[in-house]
VEXTOR-897880 format. One record per residue: x, y negated, z negated of N, C-alpha, C, O in turn; residue in one letter. Coordinates in steps of 0.2 Angstrom, whole numbers, padded with zeros to 4 digits, always signed. Example, Ala and Ser with C-alpha at 12.3 -4.5 7.8 and 13.67 -1.06 7.14 Angstrom:
REM residues 2
+0066+0028-0039+0062+0022-0039+0066+0016-0039+0071+0017-0042a +0064+0011-0035+0068+0005-0036+0064+0000-0039+0067-0006-0040s 
***
This chain:
REM residues 330
-0061+0028-0137-0056+0025-0134-0050+0028-0137-0045+0030-0134m -0051+0028-0144-0045+0028-0147-0039+0034-0144-0033+0034-0142g -0047+0042-0144-0044+0049-0142-0039+0046-0134-0034+0047-0133e -0043+0041-0131-0040+0042-0122-0031+0039-0123-0026+0041-0120a -0036+0033-0128-0028+0032-0127-0022+0037-0131-0017+0035-0131l -0023+0040-0132-0016+0044-0139-0015+0050-0132-0009+0052-0131n -0020+0051-0128-0018+0055-0121-0015+0053-0118-0011+0056-0115v -0016+0044-0117-0015+0043-0111-0007+0039-0112-0005+0036-0108s -0002+0041-0119+0003+0038-0122+0008+0045-0123+0014+0045-0125r +0003+0051-0121+0006+0057-0122+0003+0062-0127+0004+0067-0130g -0003+0059-0126-0007+0067-0132-0001+0070-0137+0001+0067-0142g -0001+0075-0137+0000+0080-0141+0008+0080-0140+0010+0084-0144r +0012+0077-0136+0018+0078-0136+0022+0085-0133+0021+0089-0129g +0027+0086-0137+0028+0094-0135+0025+0100-0141+0026+0106-0139g +0023+0100-0144+0018+0105-0149+0014+0109-0145+0011+0106-0140s +0014+0117-0146+0009+0120-0145+0003+0120-0151+0003+0116-0156g -0001+0125-0148-0006+0125-0150-0007+0123-0158-0011+0119-0161p +0000+0127-0161-0001+0125-0168+0006+0120-0171+0010+0121-0176e +0005+0116-0168+0011+0113-0167+0019+0114-0169+0023+0110-0171g +0019+0120-0166+0027+0124-0166+0029+0118-0158+0025+0115-0155s +0036+0120-0158+0039+0116-0153+0038+0121-0147+0039+0127-0148f +0037+0118-0141+0036+0122-0135+0041+0116-0130+0042+0110-0130s +0045+0124-0128+0051+0121-0120+0047+0121-0116+0050+0119-0111w +0040+0122-0116+0039+0121-0107+0033+0118-0108+0028+0119-0104k +0034+0113-0115+0030+0104-0114+0036+0102-0114+0036+0097-0110q +0045+0102-0118+0047+0098-0116+0049+0097-0111+0049+0091-0108f +0052+0103-0106+0055+0102-0100+0049+0097-0093+0050+0093-0089l +0043+0098-0095+0040+0095-0091+0038+0087-0095+0032+0086-0092l +0039+0085-0097+0041+0081-0102+0047+0076-0100+0047+0070-0099k +0052+0081-0100+0059+0076-0099+0063+0078-0093+0068+0076-0091y +0059+0081-0091+0062+0085-0086+0068+0079-0080+0073+0080-0077n +0063+0074-0080+0067+0067-0075+0074+0067-0078+0079+0067-0074i +0075+0066-0083+0081+0064-0086+0085+0069-0085+0091+0069-0084i +0082+0076-0087+0090+0080-0085+0090+0080-0079+0096+0080-0078l +0086+0080-0073+0088+0081-0065+0092+0077-0065+0098+0079-0063i +0090+0070-0068+0096+0063-0067+0103+0067-0072+0109+0064-0069l +0104+0071-0075+0110+0074-0077+0112+0079-0074+0117+0082-0075m +0109+0080-0072+0112+0087-0064+0114+0083-0057+0120+0084-0055l +0111+0078-0055+0114+0077-0051+0121+0071-0052+0125+0070-0047i +0122+0069-0057+0127+0064-0059+0133+0069-0060+0139+0069-0058c +0130+0075-0063+0137+0077-0063+0139+0084-0058+0144+0087-0058l +0134+0084-0054+0134+0089-0044+0141+0082-0042+0147+0083-0041a +0137+0075-0043+0141+0071-0038+0150+0067-0043+0155+0064-0041l +0148+0070-0050+0156+0070-0053+0160+0075-0050+0166+0074-0049s +0157+0080-0050+0162+0085-0048+0166+0086-0038+0172+0086-0035i +0159+0085-0035+0159+0081-0029+0166+0079-0028+0171+0082-0026y +0164+0072-0030+0168+0068-0030+0172+0063-0034+0169+0058-0034t +0177+0061-0036+0181+0057-0042+0178+0051-0042+0176+0049-0048n +0176+0046-0035+0174+0042-0034+0166+0039-0038+0164+0034-0040r +0163+0045-0040+0158+0042-0042+0159+0040-0048+0160+0034-0048f +0159+0043-0056+0162+0041-0061+0168+0034-0062+0168+0030-0068l +0171+0033-0057+0173+0024-0057+0168+0021-0059+0163+0022-0057n +0170+0017-0064+0171+0008-0067+0164+0005-0061+0158+0004-0061q +0169+0003-0055+0167+0001-0050+0161+0004-0049+0156+0003-0053e +0160+0008-0045+0155+0011-0044+0147+0013-0047+0143+0014-0044n +0146+0013-0056+0143+0014-0060+0142+0007-0060+0137+0006-0064l +0143+0003-0058+0141-0004-0061+0138-0007-0054+0134-0011-0053i +0141-0003-0047+0139-0007-0041+0132-0004-0041+0127-0008-0040n +0131+0005-0044+0123+0008-0044+0117+0003-0048+0111+0002-0046i +0120+0000-0054+0115-0003-0061+0115-0009-0053+0112-0006-0049t +0117-0013-0050+0115-0020-0047+0113-0018-0041+0110-0022-0038r +0113-0012-0038+0107-0009-0034+0101-0008-0036+0097-0011-0034q +0101-0004-0043+0095-0002-0045+0092-0007-0048+0088-0005-0052v +0093-0014-0049+0092-0019-0054+0084-0024-0050+0080-0027-0053s +0084-0022-0043+0077-0027-0040+0074-0023-0040+0069-0024-0044i +0074-0015-0037+0070-0010-0036+0067-0009-0044+0062-0005-0045n +0071-0011-0050+0069-0007-0055+0063-0015-0057+0057-0014-0057g +0065-0018-0058+0060-0026-0058+0054-0025-0055+0048-0024-0058i +0056-0023-0049+0050-0022-0044+0044-0015-0049+0038-0016-0051l +0047-0010-0049+0044-0005-0053+0041-0006-0060+0036-0003-0062a +0044-0008-0061+0040-0010-0071+0032-0015-0067+0026-0014-0069v +0032-0019-0063+0026-0023-0062+0021-0016-0058+0015-0016-0059g +0024-0011-0055+0020-0007-0051+0018-0003-0054+0014+0001-0051m +0021+0000-0062+0020+0004-0067+0012+0001-0068+0006+0004-0068t +0012-0008-0071+0009-0009-0074-0001-0008-0069-0007-0008-0070m +0005-0010-0062-0003-0007-0058-0006-0003-0057-0012-0004-0056v -0003+0005-0057-0003+0012-0055-0005+0013-0061-0009+0018-0061v -0004+0011-0068-0009+0014-0073-0016+0011-0076-0020+0012-0081l -0016+0008-0069-0023+0003-0069-0029+0009-0064-0035+0011-0064t -0026+0010-0061-0028+0017-0056-0027+0012-0052-0033+0010-0052g -0024+0008-0049-0020+0003-0042-0015+0005-0040-0013+0010-0042g -0012+0000-0034-0007+0001-0031-0007-0004-0030-0012-0008-0031i +0002-0007-0025+0004-0014-0024+0009-0012-0020+0014-0009-0021d +0005-0013-0012+0007-0013-0005+0013-0019-0003+0017-0019+0001l +0012-0023-0009+0012-0031-0005+0021-0032-0006+0025-0034-0002s +0022-0031-0014+0027-0031-0017+0035-0036-0011+0040-0040-0012v +0034-0032-0007+0041-0032-0001+0039-0042+0003+0041-0047+0004g +0035-0039+0002+0031-0045+0008+0033-0050+0003+0038-0053+0005s +0031-0051-0003+0030-0054-0006+0036-0059-0010+0036-0065-0011l +0042-0051-0010+0050-0055-0013+0051-0057-0007+0057-0059-0008v +0049-0058-0001+0052-0058+0004+0048-0067+0005+0052-0071+0006a +0043-0068+0004+0041-0077+0004+0043-0079-0002+0045-0085-0001l +0045-0077-0007+0045-0078-0012+0053-0082-0011+0055-0088-0013s +0058-0076-0009+0065-0078-0007+0065-0084-0002+0070-0088-0003g +0061-0085+0005+0060-0090+0008+0060-0095+0007+0062-0100+0011v +0056-0096+0002+0052-0105-0002+0059-0106-0006+0061-0112-0006v +0062-0101-0010+0067-0104-0013+0074-0107-0013+0077-0112-0017t +0076-0101-0004+0079-0104-0001+0079-0113+0003+0083-0117+0003a +0074-0113+0004+0071-0117+0008+0070-0125+0004+0070-0130+0007v +0069-0124-0005+0070-0128-0008+0078-0129-0012+0080-0134-0013l +0082-0123-0013+0086-0127-0013+0091-0131-0007+0095-0135-0007l +0089-0127-0001+0094-0129+0007+0091-0136+0009+0092-0139+0014r +0088-0136+0004+0081-0144+0011+0082-0148+0007+0086-0152+0009d +0080-0147-0001+0075-0151-0007+0082-0151-0011+0082-0156-0015h +0087-0148-0010+0090-0148-0016+0087-0149-0023+0088-0153-0027h +0084-0146-0022+0078-0147-0028+0083-0143-0037+0088-0140-0034m +0084-0142-0041+0086-0139-0048+0084-0132-0047+0079-0129-0045a +0091-0130-0050+0090-0121-0051+0086-0119-0054+0082-0115-0052i +0086-0121-0062+0077-0120-0065+0073-0122-0062+0068-0118-0063p +0072-0125-0059+0064-0130-0055+0061-0122-0052+0057-0118-0053m +0068-0121-0047+0069-0119-0042+0066-0110-0045+0061-0109-0043v +0069-0108-0048+0066-0102-0050+0059-0101-0053+0056-0096-0053v +0057-0106-0057+0051-0107-0060+0046-0107-0053+0041-0103-0054v +0046-0109-0049+0044-0112-0040+0043-0102-0037+0038-0098-0037v +0049-0101-0036+0051-0094-0032+0045-0089-0038+0044-0084-0036s +0042-0090-0044+0040-0084-0050+0034-0088-0048+0030-0085-0044v +0033-0094-0048+0024-0094-0047+0021-0093-0040+0015-0091-0040l +0026-0094-0033+0021-0089-0027+0022-0082-0029+0018-0078-0026v +0027-0080-0034+0024-0072-0031+0017-0070-0038+0013-0066-0037g +0018-0073-0043+0011-0076-0047+0006-0077-0042+0004-0071-0040l +0004-0081-0040-0003-0086-0038-0005-0080-0032-0011-0079-0031v +0003-0076-0026-0001-0070-0023-0003-0065-0027-0009-0063-0027m +0001-0062-0031-0001-0056-0035-0009-0058-0038-0013-0053-0037g -0011-0065-0042-0017-0067-0043-0023-0065-0038-0029-0064-0038s -0020-0067-0033-0025-0065-0024-0026-0060-0025-0032-0058-0025l -0018-0054-0026-0023-0047-0026-0027-0043-0032-0031-0039-0030n -0025-0045-0036-0029-0042-0043-0035-0046-0041-0039-0041-0041g -0039-0053-0039-0045-0056-0039-0048-0053-0036-0054-0050-0038y -0047-0050-0028-0051-0045-0025-0051-0038-0026-0054-0033-0023f -0047-0038-0031-0046-0029-0033-0053-0030-0040-0059-0029-0039v -0051-0032-0043-0057-0033-0049-0063-0036-0047-0068-0032-0048a -0063-0041-0046-0070-0044-0044-0073-0044-0042-0079-0044-0043y -0069-0042-0031-0073-0042-0029-0075-0034-0026-0079-0032-0022c -0070-0029-0032-0072-0024-0031-0068-0019-0023-0070-0014-0022r -0065-0022-0021-0059-0019-0015-0055-0014-0019-0054-0013-0025a -0053-0012-0013-0049-0006-0012-0042-0007-0012-0039-0009-0007a -0039-0006-0018-0032-0009-0020-0029-0005-0014-0026-0010-0012p -0028+0000-0010-0023-0001-0007-0025-0005+0000-0021-0006+0004f -0032-0006+0002-0034-0009+0007-0031-0019+0005-0030-0023+0010v -0032-0020-0001-0031-0028-0003-0021-0030-0002-0018-0034+0000v -0021-0026-0004-0012-0027-0003-0010-0024+0001-0004-0025+0001t -0012-0020+0007-0011-0018+0014-0010-0023+0017-0004-0025+0020l -0018-0029+0017-0021-0033+0018-0014-0041+0016-0012-0045+0021a -0012-0043+0010-0006-0046+0009-0001-0044+0009+0003-0049+0008m +0002-0035+0011+0008-0035+0012+0009-0038+0020+0014-0042+0021m +0004-0037+0025+0003-0040+0033+0002-0048+0032+0005-0051+0037t -0001-0053+0027-0002-0058+0027+0004-0064+0024+0004-0070+0025a +0008-0059+0020+0013-0064+0016+0017-0063+0022+0019-0067+0026a +0018-0056+0023+0026-0056+0028+0024-0059+0035+0028-0059+0039r +0019-0063+0037+0018-0067+0042+0019-0074+0041+0021-0078+0044g +0016-0074+0034+0020-0080+0032+0026-0082+0030+0028-0088+0030m +0028-0078+0028+0037-0078+0029+0041-0081+0033+0045-0085+0033t +0037-0076+0041+0040-0078+0048+0038-0085+0048+0042-0089+0051y +0032-0087+0047+0030-0095+0049+0036-0099+0048+0040-0102+0051v +0034-0098+0037+0037-0105+0034+0046-0103+0037+0050-0107+0039y +0046-0098+0037+0054-0099+0040+0058-0099+0045+0064-0099+0046s +0052-0099+0050+0052-0100+0058+0058-0093+0061+0062-0093+0065k +0056-0088+0055+0059-0080+0059+0066-0082+0056+0070-0077+0056g +0068-0086+0055+0076-0089+0054+0078-0087+0048+0074-0087+0044r +0086-0085+0047+0086-0083+0038+0090-0090+0038+0094-0093+0042p +0088-0091+0032+0088-0101+0028+0097-0099+0021+0098-0096+0016i +0101-0103+0025+0106-0104+0024+0111-0108+0026+0112-0109+0032s +0115-0112+0021+0119-0108+0016+0115-0111+0008+0111-0116+0007p +0118-0107+0005+0115-0111-0004+0120-0109-0008+0124-0105-0009l +0118-0115-0011+0126-0118-0018+0128-0111-0023+0124-0107-0026p +0133-0111-0023+0135-0107-0024+0135-0106-0033+0137-0101-0036a +0132-0110-0036+0129-0111-0045+0122-0105-0041+0124-0099-0042d +0119-0105-0039+0113-0101-0036+0117-0093-0038+0116-0089-0042f +0120-0094-0031+0122-0087-0032+0123-0082-0037+0120-0077-0037l +0128-0085-0041+0128-0082-0048+0122-0079-0052+0122-0076-0057f +0117-0080-0048+0114-0075-0052+0112-0068-0048+0109-0063-0051l +0113-0068-0042+0114-0063-0038+0121-0057-0039+0120-0051-0040g +0126-0062-0040+0133-0058-0037+0139-0060-0045+0145-0059-0046k +0135-0063-0049+0138-0064-0055+0137-0059-0058+0133-0055-0058g +0145-0059-0065+0144-0056-0071+0143-0059-0080+0147-0064-0082n +0140-0056-0083+0141-0058-0090+0148-0053-0091+0148-0048-0087l +0155-0053-0095+0160-0049-0096+0161-0044-0088+0161-0047-0082w +0160-0039-0090+0157-0033-0086+0150-0032-0081+0149-0028-0076i +0145-0036-0085+0137-0031-0084+0134-0038-0079+0132-0044-0079v +0134-0034-0074+0130-0040-0068+0125-0046-0071+0124-0047-0076p +0123-0048-0067+0117-0053-0070+0113-0050-0068+0110-0050-0073i +0109-0048-0064+0103-0045-0061+0102-0039-0067+0097-0038-0071p +0107-0038-0068+0105-0029-0075+0104-0032-0081+0100-0031-0085v +0107-0037-0081+0105-0041-0089+0097-0042-0087+0093-0039-0091i +0095-0045-0081+0089-0047-0080+0085-0042-0079+0079-0043-0081i +0086-0037-0076+0083-0028-0076+0081-0032-0083+0077-0037-0084f +0085-0027-0088+0085-0025-0094+0081-0029-0100+0079-0026-0105f +0081-0036-0098+0076-0042-0099+0068-0039-0099+0063-0039-0104l +0068-0038-0091+0062-0036-0089+0059-0029-0092+0052-0029-0093t +0062-0025-0093+0063-0020-0096+0057-0020-0103+0051-0019-0103f +0062-0022-0108+0063-0027-0112+0053-0026-0113+0048-0023-0116l +0054-0033-0108+0048-0038-0110+0041-0033-0106+0036-0035-0107l +0042-0026-0103+0035-0022-0100+0035-0017-0107+0029-0016-0109g +0041-0015-0110+0040-0011-0117+0036-0015-0120+0032-0013-0125v +0037-0021-0120+0032-0024-0126+0024-0026-0124+0019-0027-0128l +0023-0027-0120+0017-0027-0119+0011-0021-0116+0005-0023-0115i +0015-0015-0115+0012-0009-0118+0012-0005-0120+0010+0001-0118l +0017-0006-0127+0017+0000-0135+0015-0007-0139+0010-0006-0143r +0017-0012-0139+0017-0018-0145+0011-0023-0143+0008-0025-0148h +0009-0025-0139+0002-0029-0136-0007-0025-0137-0008-0019-0138l -0010-0028-0136-0016-0026-0136-0021-0026-0126-0026-0024-0124r -0015-0029-0124-0018-0029-0116-0014-0022-0116-0016-0018-0112i -0010-0020-0118-0005-0016-0113-0012-0008-0116-0014-0003-0112g -0013-0008-0123-0019-0004-0124-0024-0003-0120-0026+0003-0119r -0027-0010-0116-0032-0012-0113-0030-0008-0106-0035-0006-0103y -0025-0008-0103-0021-0007-0095-0021+0003-0095-0023+0006-0090i -0018+0006-0103-0020+0014-0105-0027+0018-0100-0027+0022-0095y -0032+0012-0106-0040+0013-0108-0042+0012-0101-0044+0017-0098a -0042+0005-0096-0043+0005-0090-0042+0013-0085-0046+0016-0081v -0036+0014-0087-0034+0017-0078-0036+0025-0081-0036+0030-0078g -0038+0026-0087-0037+0034-0091-0046+0034-0091-0048+0039-0089g -0051+0029-0092-0056+0030-0088-0059+0022-0089-0061+0019-0095n -0060+0020-0085-0065+0014-0085-0071+0011-0087-0072+0005-0089e -0076+0016-0085-0082+0016-0089-0081+0014-0096-0082+0008-0097t -0079+0019-0101-0078+0021-0107-0075+0015-0111-0076+0012-0116a -0068+0013-0104-0068+0005-0108-0073-0001-0108-0075-0005-0113a -0075-0001-0103-0079-0007-0102-0085-0007-0108-0086-0013-0111v -0089-0001-0109-0093+0002-0114-0088+0000-0120-0092-0002-0125v -0083-0001-0121-0079+0000-0130-0078-0010-0129-0076-0013-0134s -0080-0013-0126-0079-0018-0126-0071-0022-0120-0071-0029-0121g -0067-0019-0116-0066-0019-0113-0067-0025-0107-0072-0026-0103i -0062-0028-0107-0066-0031-0099-0060-0030-0096-0054-0032-0097n -0063-0025-0091-0056-0022-0087-0057-0027-0081-0052-0025-0078a -0059-0032-0078-0058-0035-0072-0053-0040-0074-0050-0043-0069k -0051-0041-0080-0046-0047-0083-0040-0041-0083-0035-0041-0079r -0040-0037-0087-0032-0032-0087-0032-0030-0078-0027-0029-0074v -0036-0030-0077-0034-0028-0068-0033-0034-0065-0030-0034-0059k -0034-0041-0069-0031-0048-0063-0022-0046-0066-0018-0044-0062l -0023-0047-0073-0016-0048-0077-0012-0043-0075-0006-0046-0075f -0012-0037-0073-0008-0032-0072-0006-0035-0062+0000-0034-0061a -0009-0036-0059-0008-0037-0051-0003-0043-0051+0003-0043-0049y -0007-0050-0058-0002-0055-0059+0004-0054-0061+0008-0057-0057c +0006-0052-0063+0012-0047-0067+0016-0045-0061+0021-0049-0059f +0015-0041-0059+0017-0036-0053+0022-0043-0047+0028-0044-0045s +0014-0046-0047+0016-0053-0044+0023-0057-0045+0028-0058-0041g +0023-0060-0053+0028-0063-0055+0034-0060-0057+0038-0064-0059l +0035-0052-0056+0042-0048-0054+0043-0049-0050+0049-0048-0049l +0039-0051-0044+0041-0051-0037+0045-0056-0034+0048-0057-0029c +0044-0060-0039+0046-0069-0038+0052-0068-0041+0057-0072-0040g +0053-0064-0045+0058-0063-0051+0065-0059-0047+0070-0062-0044l +0063-0052-0047+0067-0050-0040+0068-0053-0034+0073-0051-0030a +0064-0061-0031+0069-0062-0026+0075-0068-0026+0079-0071-0022a +0073-0068-0033+0079-0076-0034+0085-0071-0035+0091-0074-0034i +0085-0065-0037+0090-0060-0037+0094-0058-0030+0100-0057-0029i +0087-0056-0026+0091-0055-0020+0093-0060-0015+0099-0058-0013l +0091-0066-0013+0091-0072-0015+0098-0073-0015+0101-0076-0011t +0101-0073-0020+0105-0077-0024+0111-0070-0021+0117-0072-0020a +0109-0062-0019+0114-0059-0021+0115-0058-0012+0121-0056-0012r +0112-0059-0006+0114-0061-0001+0114-0067+0003+0112-0068+0009v +0117-0071-0002+0117-0078+0000+0113-0081+0004+0113-0087+0004s +0107-0078+0008+0104-0084+0011+0096-0080+0010+0096-0075+0007a +0087-0083+0013+0084-0080+0014+0083-0079+0019+0085-0081+0024g +0078-0073+0019+0079-0069+0025+0070-0067+0025+0065-0067+0021l +0070-0067+0030+0060-0067+0033+0061-0057+0034+0056-0053+0032p +0064-0055+0035+0066-0046+0035+0067-0044+0028+0066-0038+0027q +0068-0048+0021+0068-0046+0015+0062-0040+0013+0056-0038+0014a +0067-0037+0010+0059-0034+0004+0057-0026+0010+0054-0022+0008g +0059-0026+0013+0056-0019+0020+0055-0014+0012+0058-0014+0006q +0051-0010+0013+0049-0006+0010+0052-0003+0005+0053+0003+0003s +0052-0009+0001+0054-0010-0005+0050-0010-0009+0052-0010-0015y +0040-0008-0008+0036-0007-0009+0036+0001-0011+0034+0004-0016e +0038+0005-0005+0039+0011-0008+0044+0015-0010+0043+0021-0012l +0050+0010-0011+0053+0013-0017+0051+0012-0025+0051+0015-0030d +0048+0006-0023+0043+0003-0031+0038+0009-0035+0037+0010-0041a +0036+0014-0028+0031+0018-0032+0033+0023-0032+0031+0028-0035i +0039+0023-0029+0043+0031-0029+0045+0031-0035+0045+0036-0038a +0049+0025-0038+0051+0028-0044+0049+0025-0051+0051+0025-0057a +0040+0021-0048+0037+0023-0056+0033+0031-0055+0029+0033-0059t +0034+0035-0050+0030+0042-0048+0034+0046-0051+0034+0050-0056v +0040+0044-0046+0046+0049-0053+0045+0049-0059+0043+0054-0062i +0046+0044-0061+0048+0041-0068+0041+0047-0072+0042+0050-0078g +0035+0048-0069+0030+0053-0073+0023+0049-0071+0019+0052-0070g +0022+0040-0071+0016+0037-0070+0010+0042-0063+0009+0042-0057t +0007+0044-0070+0000+0045-0063-0002+0042-0060-0004+0037-0062s -0003+0043-0051-0005+0039-0046-0015+0038-0047-0018+0036-0043l -0017+0042-0053-0022+0042-0057-0024+0038-0062-0030+0038-0064a -0019+0035-0065-0018+0029-0068-0020+0035-0074-0022+0041-0074g -0020+0028-0079-0019+0032-0086-0014+0033-0091-0014+0032-0097g -0009+0037-0086-0004+0041-0088+0003+0039-0086+0005+0039-0080r +0008+0036-0090+0014+0036-0088+0017+0034-0095+0014+0033-0101g +0024+0034-0092+0028+0029-0098+0034+0024-0092+0035+0024-0087r +0035+0018-0099+0041+0012-0096+0046+0016-0092+0048+0016-0086l +0050+0020-0099+0055+0021-0100+0056+0028-0094+0062+0030-0092w +0050+0031-0091+0054+0036-0086+0052+0032-0079+0054+0035-0074g +0048+0027-0079+0050+0023-0074+0057+0018-0074+0057+0014-0070t +0062+0019-0076+0068+0017-0077+0071+0024-0076+0068+0027-0071l +0074+0027-0078+0075+0034-0076+0074+0036-0068+0078+0039-0064v +0069+0032-0068+0066+0035-0059+0069+0030-0054+0070+0032-0048g +0070+0023-0056+0074+0020-0052+0081+0023-0054+0084+0026-0050a +0084+0022-0060+0090+0026-0061+0092+0030-0052+0095+0029-0047l +0086+0036-0056+0087+0042-0052+0091+0041-0042+0096+0043-0039l +0084+0035-0042+0084+0035-0032+0089+0030-0034+0089+0025-0030l +0093+0029-0038+0100+0023-0036+0105+0029-0034+0108+0029-0029g +0105+0034-0040+0111+0039-0039+0110+0041-0032+0115+0042-0028v +0103+0041-0031+0103+0048-0024+0108+0044-0021+0114+0045-0019v +0104+0039-0020+0106+0034-0011+0114+0032-0015+0117+0030-0010n +0117+0032-0019+0123+0029-0020+0127+0037-0019+0133+0036-0017n +0126+0043-0019+0128+0047-0018+0127+0051-0012+0132+0055-0011g +0124+0050-0010+0125+0052-0002+0126+0048+0004+0126+0049+0010l +0130+0039-0002+0136+0034+0003+0141+0038+0001+0146+0038+0006d +0144+0042-0005+0148+0043-0004+0150+0051-0002+0154+0056-0005l +0145+0051+0003+0147+0058+0003+0145+0058+0013+0143+0063+0017m +0146+0053+0014+0146+0047+0020+0139+0052+0027+0140+0054+0033e +0135+0053+0023+0126+0057+0024+0122+0048+0027+0123+0043+0025i +0118+0050+0034+0118+0044+0036+0112+0043+0032+0110+0048+0029t +0108+0036+0033+0103+0035+0030+0097+0036+0034+0092+0037+0031s +0097+0037+0041+0091+0041+0043+0090+0049+0041+0086+0052+0044f +0096+0054+0036+0095+0059+0031+0093+0055+0024+0087+0056+0021y +0097+0051+0023+0091+0049+0016+0087+0050+0013+0085+0052+0007q +0084+0045+0021+0076+0044+0020+0070+0051+0020+0064+0049+0021q +0074+0058+0020+0070+0063+0021+0073+0065+0015+0070+0070+0013i +0078+0062+0011+0079+0066+0004+0075+0061+0000+0073+0063-0005v +0075+0056+0002+0070+0051-0003+0063+0055-0003+0060+0057-0008k +0062+0056+0003+0053+0059+0004+0054+0064+0000+0051+0063-0005g +0059+0073+0001+0057+0074-0003+0057+0073-0012+0051+0074-0015v +0060+0071-0014+0062+0068-0020+0055+0064-0021+0056+0064-0027i +0051+0063-0020+0042+0058-0021+0038+0064-0020+0033+0065-0024i +0040+0068-0014+0037+0074-0016+0036+0079-0021+0030+0082-0022l +0043+0081-0023+0044+0086-0030+0042+0081-0034+0043+0084-0039g +0039+0072-0035+0040+0071-0041+0030+0071-0043+0028+0071-0049a +0027+0070-0036+0022+0071-0039+0019+0078-0038+0013+0078-0039v +0022+0083-0036+0022+0090-0037+0021+0091-0046+0016+0093-0049l +0029+0091-0049+0029+0089-0055+0023+0086-0061+0021+0088-0066l +0021+0080-0056+0017+0077-0059+0010+0078-0061+0007+0078-0066d +0009+0081-0055-0001+0088-0056+0002+0092-0060+0000+0091-0066s +0006+0095-0060+0009+0101-0064+0009+0099-0072+0008+0103-0077k +0010+0093-0073+0013+0091-0081+0006+0090-0085+0006+0091-0091r +0000+0086-0080-0006+0082-0083-0010+0090-0081-0016+0090-0085h -0010+0096-0078-0014+0099-0079-0012+0106-0084-0016+0110-0086s -0006+0103-0086-0003+0109-0090-0006+0108-0098-0005+0112-0103a 
***
């Protein structure tokens, strides 16, 4: 199992067969950072609005929600699974948050706790059916995506829920000095993910289960609990993202979160996490989320319609999958 963990975490790195530096391995490992730098350079040359402080802050604010979801998605994908329900869970947690604030006047800290618990409970259902019922993750989370969206419309009666207290809106629109609150929450979430994957036993188990579940079980790892943890963590982060989104748009929207699962998967895959499981790095997910945010912002600055933006995003995802295949076959 130790060898499997070593390979999952990067294996031999950028060294050749005799330990010499390999440009090929270096470029395969860090290509996503180089691509992000080239895109930023091109946009800064194309328009002087890109490097404007206000625009850069806006990019980080926009990236924060997808980044939080992508951290949870990375955990799930590392186990060899997938979570298609994150967008719907964001919407469900968001309308619950809005109802508690507007109709029940619940204290903001309690609302935050309830929103996170809603995501956690729904995520635990995903994990239970995947881990203990051995159902396919794609089918389970697809069913949850549909069911949770329906629950959202039923609970909200299909209407936006507003207005919301000004103090709550600070969580989505406020700043600490010049740093947006959502960015701070995203950064703390990222650090939590790094702590789990790099420094806690459960993190090693996640890599082991995704790399070779049979070998992990033989080694004494409870693969079912590991998978359950991954889906619970993803659901929990959906509740956290819902708080930020609801505060940012000043309402609980039943249609919120549509296609968020695709963006989270895209950031995860672009960042180098293998859809086969067992291989990936959380810092890559961070860069992947930033790259998607920069591309979306750049296309907006170039006044390219959203229809073409979807095409560009699809091409980027396909390119990332091809690079991932080449990286792990090298």
